[in-house]
Structures are given as structure tokens and as C-alpha cells.
N, C-alpha and C positions, 0 to 999 in steps of 0.2 A: 850398667845402670846403678845409680847411687840413691840411697834413701836418706834424706836429711830430716831430722826432727829438731824443731826449735820452738821456742815460746815467744810469740809475737806480743810486743808491747803496744797496746791500743790506747785511744783516748776517745772521749765523748765529743762528737762533732759540735755540740752545743755547750760551750764552756761556761755559759751563764747559769742555766737552769738544769743542765744535764738531761735534756729530753731528746737529744739527737741520737743517731746510730753510732756504734763504735767504728772508728776508722783507724787505720794503721798510722803509727808515728814514724815509721821508717827504722825503728830499732827492734832488735830481737835478742833473746838470750839463748845460749845453748844448754843452759841448766835450768831445770824446773825449780831449783832452790833460789837461783839468782833473780829470776823474773819478779816474784812477789816483793823482794827487797827493793827492787828498782821502783815499782809503782807505789810503794808505801813511803818512799823517801820524800823529804821536803822539796828537793830539786825537781822531782817529777811533778809534784803538786803545783809548784810555781809555773812550770812551763806547759804542762798538759792537763792539769786537773780542772774539775769544775769549780767555779768560784767558791772559795771558802772550804774546800775539802782537799783531802789527799786522795791518792788513788786507792783502789781496792782490788781484791782478787779477780773481779770481773774485767779488769783492764789487761788481763793476760789470757791469751788463747793458744792452745796447743796446735801446732801445724806440722804437717808432713809434706815434703816436696820430693817428687821423684825426678831426678836429673838423668836424662837419657842422652845417649851418644848417637842414636840413629833413629830413622823413622820406624824401622822394624821394632826396636825396643819400645817406642811409644805405643805402637799397635799391640804389642804383647802385654803392656802394662795396663791397657784399658780394662775396666771391670766388665764382667759378663752381664748382659741385660737379664732381666727377670724372664723374658720370653725365651732367651737362649738357654737359661738354666732349666726351664720347664721342658724344652725340646730335648736337651741332653738327658734329663731324667726319664722322659718317655722312651727315648732310644735305648737306654740301658735296660729297659724291661723286655725288649724284643729278643727272641732267640734267633739263631742263625737262619732258620727256615723263613721266619717272618721278614727278616731283613732282605732275604733273597727275593721273596714275593713282592716286596715294596720297591725293589730295584736299588737298594742301599748298599749292595756289596759289589 
């Protein structure tokens, strides 16, 4: 499994008034330093900016992607649910005798 961190370059879906949601432009930077330079450039403003503005720091969002090589890696990477965490915490409080009585051993 590989963990990839990148900074996604986004744009406002409403390029006239800027009232739309942020959507991906299809570009990303591998450096946290480079991404703000891109969105504050005149080139970005002409192509992706809201009318009359340049981009700002809100046009960059940090992303993490886990790339897996098998279904098992996918299953192992899934976060544990709140219920599962509570169950594991409760089980950790049981002694060996309690586990045996409950049929957990």
C-alpha cells in the first residue's frame, strides 16, 4: 500500500459571482509551497478564477490517497467504526474469567 499526499487545485463552479461549490480542476501539486503559487498566478486567474479576481488559499485543499494492491489491503485500510472502537474498549476491560463465561475464548 502506498500513501500519496498532494494538494489539489480547485476552482469555484460559479466563475461569475463565486457562489458555487469548489470543484477539481484536474491539477494537483506535490508540494504545499507550490500550490498557493499556482492559484495566485495570473494564469490561474484567467483560466479558473472568479471574474475579476485571482485565486486564493481556499482554492487549494490537502488530499491523501491510499493506493492498494489487493482487496485485503483495502479491507485493512478501512477505518474502524465508532461502534467497533467501543466494542474493543469494552472487551479490553474483561478479565480471562469473564471472557470464558461470555464464550469469547
